[in-house]
Phi, psi and omega in degrees: 000133182285154179292129176270126178267151177296131180272170175300323179295319177304312185288323177301320180297323179293319180296318180297327181274354179094098185286324187294323184299309180294329179290330182271348193261005182291122183200172177186156179276155182285132176202103179214131178211134180226138180231159174091173183276184186298333184262000185264156175289135180279151176285327182203141177210128175250127177257130186250152176194168178280164174282067185208179189318303183301331179290336174300317178298316182296315179297318180295322179300321180287310187291333182271359178085008181290343177248018182299139178092351179286321182212153175297320178232111183242127186221157171247139172222146183263135170273147189274326183204165183300328179295319177296319180296314180297318179298320179295319180289316183291332178267354182066016173282341168246123184250334179228109194217136169282126184220160168300136185296328178295324177295316179300317180296317180299314180295323177297313182291341176274006175081023183265010171067039179258135177236158182252122180280316185201178169247129185248353172210139175268028174113131179221034178260138179220155173255123181245152182203158174276338176265107185291352181276353182278071188258010177215158177299321180300329181291347180275357179301129181081002182262172177247122186236132177264139178226127181282152171068094178300137178056042178224181191310309181303319181292317180300315182293317180296318179296325178291324176295319177299314181302319181293339179256015178069029182235161176212150178296139181096307182281320187247341178199165178259126177251121178252120180274135178243162182286333181215162174299328181294323176298320178297317178300316182294321177298321180294314181295331179278355179078017182270348175224167181266331183203164178218141174261111186223152174273169167285146009269006183298324180297313179295324179296318180296318181295316180296314182293320179299319179297316186282342178255014180058035176235067190307133177240137183242142172279092190276333180218138174264109185297328179297319178293318178298323180296317178296326180293316183284334179271350179053045181211173177266006180297142179280184175249083185288081196284323185214154179198181182272123179247153179222157172286150180299325180298317179292318181299318181290326185276331188229056181297324180292325177299316182292325176296320179290323176298314180298318178296319179294321180291327177298316178292320180295321179299315178299318181294319180298315181290330181277327185228065187296328183291307182295322179293316179299318181298316183285334182273347188304313185291322180294324181269352183056042180231145179297134185296324179297325179291317176301317181299316179295328186279333187303313181297339181264358187268354177049051185284131181220176172213084181255128174305140185302323180295328178282329181272003185306317179301316179292321179297314181293326177296316179293315180301318183295319180292318178299318184289342178301324181280324183198100182302336182293342179297336177253005186083020172093355182196167173287146179296151177288168184302328182294343179292327187266112182266000000 
């Protein structure tokens, strides 16, 4: 059976029903409990992630049975914002969580016992604008740009791109921080900003909504490509991956090996069959399936063991730390961080 792509009617129906609400609403209460030793089946395990690309892989791994036998009750829940995610990790109420890799490194260096299992995306940040001519960082001079999540990964990366181009927020352009990527998208569609730095699926959602409301939005810059340019290397932008508490890692190493193997298979399936996967993942992520389908090819989904991705991770960490070493907790993570 051929892959079904979302039609204009599918997307129109989403717009009529209000696109921003479902994109902003993915959430869930904390519930995680594990019993037994590293080789035993857990009674219950909740896997957490953001309402974004890598979580599609996680949801598919669970729904397709690729993680079968790991726990009697296996569930996915979405964290709403980086503050909720950090609180869950530091309190250990979230034990297995997709997080920005820079956040995992920072928490590890602060002595909070966080380790990185893998990298699940080689970057899913884009700069979108209503003016299709804004195709370079230099073109943003004098403009107003929205960036989601104050003092978090999108802002750090964007500021580093500005620095590489001899620019800074405030002096050369106005940076407006928003609470979510959807808020940034809405500001752009309303004409209150010139551009927005957003991850997938918000970029695809903005483009789809802009087209259907006769407010065309263009993906003017690929942040991953810009990153390779400023680092002058072929290293990727290993933006997010699966992190675990040290206590869980020490107690359940076999579970984590099985999770990594399942996620590797799930990643291949997501990239090969984005339509069917998007459709099945839609309810778990509380996101419209056509938007998920549109976002998958732009999400650069991978599944690299952290120890294998260490060169790319350290390259990214080093460039981020040039602007502010405290973003990593003052140093590169030790070898034990990379699983």
